[in-house]
C-alpha positions in Angstrom: -4.9 -39.6 -56.3 -8.0 -40.1 -58.4 -7.6 -40.8 -62.1 -7.8 -37.9 -64.6 -10.0 -37.7 -67.6 -8.8 -37.1 -71.1 -11.6 -35.9 -73.4 -11.5 -35.7 -77.2 -14.7 -34.5 -78.9 -15.6 -34.4 -82.6 -13.3 -37.1 -83.9 -14.4 -37.7 -87.5 -14.0 -41.2 -89.0 -15.3 -43.0 -92.0 -16.6 -46.6 -92.0 -19.0 -49.1 -93.6 -21.7 -49.5 -90.9 -25.4 -49.6 -91.0 -28.5 -51.8 -90.9 -30.4 -50.4 -93.9 -29.8 -51.7 -97.5 -26.8 -49.9 -99.1 -25.5 -48.3 -96.0 -22.3 -50.4 -96.0 -21.7 -50.1 -99.7 -19.6 -47.0 -99.2 -18.0 -45.4 -96.2 -20.0 -42.9 -94.3 -19.1 -40.3 -91.7 -19.3 -40.9 -88.0 -18.3 -38.4 -85.2 -16.9 -39.8 -82.0 -16.5 -38.2 -78.5 -14.2 -40.1 -76.2 -13.4 -39.8 -72.5 -10.6 -42.0 -71.1 -9.7 -42.0 -67.4 -6.0 -42.5 -66.8 -3.7 -42.5 -63.8 -0.4 -40.9 -65.0 2.6 -42.2 -63.1 4.7 -39.1 -63.8 5.0 -35.9 -66.0 6.1 -37.5 -69.2 4.0 -38.3 -72.3 4.8 -42.0 -71.9 3.2 -41.8 -68.4 -0.2 -41.2 -69.9 -2.3 -41.7 -73.1 -1.1 -39.7 -76.1 -4.0 -37.8 -77.6 -2.8 -38.5 -81.1 -2.8 -42.2 -80.5 -6.2 -42.1 -78.9 -7.6 -40.3 -82.0 -5.9 -42.7 -84.3 -7.2 -45.8 -82.4 -10.8 -44.5 -82.7 -10.5 -43.8 -86.4 -8.9 -47.2 -87.1 -11.7 -49.0 -85.2 -14.4 -47.2 -87.2 -12.6 -47.8 -90.5 -11.5 -51.4 -89.9 -14.8 -52.9 -88.5 -18.3 -53.2 -90.0 -21.4 -53.4 -87.8 -25.1 -53.0 -88.4 -25.9 -51.3 -85.2 -24.7 -47.9 -83.9 -24.8 -49.6 -80.5 -22.2 -52.2 -81.6 -20.0 -49.5 -83.1 -20.0 -47.6 -79.8 -19.1 -50.8 -77.9 -16.4 -51.7 -80.3 -14.8 -48.2 -80.1 -15.1 -48.2 -76.3 -13.4 -51.7 -76.1 -10.6 -50.4 -78.4 -10.0 -47.4 -76.1 -10.1 -49.6 -73.0 -7.6 -52.0 -74.5 -4.8 -49.6 -73.6 -3.5 -50.7 -70.2 -3.2 -47.1 -69.0 -7.0 -46.5 -69.4 -9.0 -47.4 -66.3 -12.4 -46.3 -67.6 -13.7 -45.3 -71.1 -16.8 -43.6 -72.3 -17.6 -43.2 -76.0 -20.4 -41.5 -77.8 -20.8 -42.2 -81.5 -22.8 -39.8 -83.6 -24.2 -40.7 -87.0 -24.7 -37.4 -89.0 -26.4 -39.2 -92.0 -29.1 -40.5 -89.7 -29.5 -37.1 -88.0 -30.0 -35.5 -91.4 -32.5 -38.1 -92.7 -34.6 -37.9 -89.5 -34.4 -34.1 -89.3 -33.3 -34.1 -85.7 -30.3 -32.4 -84.1 -28.4 -35.6 -83.3 -28.4 -39.4 -83.4 -25.9 -40.9 -81.0 -25.2 -43.9 -78.9 -23.1 -44.0 -75.7 -21.0 -46.9 -74.4 -19.2 -47.1 -71.1 -16.6 -49.6 -70.0 -15.8 -49.1 -66.3 
């Protein structure tokens, strides 16, 4: 059988990231969408990736790292998701609401994929 895709959208997380002066002085909000392909071996929660753990891993990665580029944040979160041995592919989109508001656009986001 083909792997199945777990999708969580709208995970909010706070972290000290940014390239502009002062952006890393205080935590700011990021919103993350995650897709994780898994191949469950059975019908028990231990056979797959627990949604709660996936959400927590994303939030911890945003909180515990500090990067200048949104691109690097996306890669970091994607790698953290992919670190789980049950994940065969990960796709992450990181949105930066503060940048969206300051530019007056509907979204600012970067996508990273780890096949």
